[in-house]
Structure formats: C-alpha cells, structure tokens
N, C-alpha and C positions, 0 to 999 in steps of 0.2 A: 312109270308112276301108276299106281292103282288107287282108285277112289273107293272108299268104303262108307257105308251108311247103314244104320240099324233098320231091319225090315219094317218096323212099326213107324219109322220116321218118314217113310216114302209116301207121298200123296199120289193116289191113283185117280185119274179122271176118265169118265166114260164119254165125255165130250171134250173137244179140243179147247183148252183154256186160252185166254187172251195171250198174245205174244208175250213171252217172258223168258227169263233165263232158266237154265237147268231143266228143260222139258224135253222129253224124248218120246217119240211115238213107238208103240209096240203092239203086241196082241196077246191075249190070254192063252197060255198053253194049258193051264189047268187051274181050277178053283175048287176049294173044298171048305165047306162050312164047318167050323170047329167050335160053335157055341159063342164064345166071346168075340171071335173074329173070323174072317175068311182068309184062308191061306192061299195066296195066288202065286202062280208061276207065270212070269211074263216073258215072252220071247222078244228079244231086241236084236233082230238080225240073227247072227250066229251065237249071240250071248243070251244067257238065261238070268233072270233076276227073280229072287224070292222075296215076297212081301206079305205082311199081315195088314189087312184092311178091316174097316168097321163091319160089323156083322150084317148091316143093312145093305151092303153092296151087292148088286145083282148082276153078275157077269157069267158068261159061258165061254167055253173053249172057242177060240177064233175071233172073239169080239175085239175090235180095235180099242186101245186105251192109250192114255198119255201119262207118262211117269214124270212126276215133279220131284226133283231132289233138292230139298231146301239147303241152300249154301251153308247155313249155320250148323247143319247136321252132318255134313260131309267131312271126311278126314282123308287127306292124301298121304299115301305111304309109298316108299320106294318099291319098285317092281323087283321080283326075284330074278336073278340072272341064270 
C-alpha cells in the first residue's frame, strides 16, 4: 500500500508538535523560495518528500522538521507489484 497526499496539504513544523497522529520526523534536504510558497524537499530516512509551504517559512538544508500528514488529506492506493 502507498499513501499519497498533495504537497500543499502537508503541514511542516520547525518545532516538535504535541504528540499526535501522522507526525514523522525528518530533515530539510533543500528549500527554495518561489514567491507564493517555499518548495521543500524533506529527507525521511531513505525516502524523500516534496512539499509546498507558506512563503514565511524559514528553513535551511539540514534543519530538523516534523511532517504532519492530515488524515483527511491522505489517500491509500495499492502498491505496484
């Protein structure tokens, strides 16, 4: 099974949020300011996640972050064989 979520639906926290569901710790791989938003690449172990965040977010490569995946925004799909 694969879980998908739109990049703009992901909540990125620079401080660890209170214990909750669907929160994963990672680190910033890259961040590029694109006017309306910041395009972020987040390293989650061996996996990479791409997300769009509010333009006011200030992060740099290597910064620790916490990814929150809102359950209502996630869709489960069958994995390819």
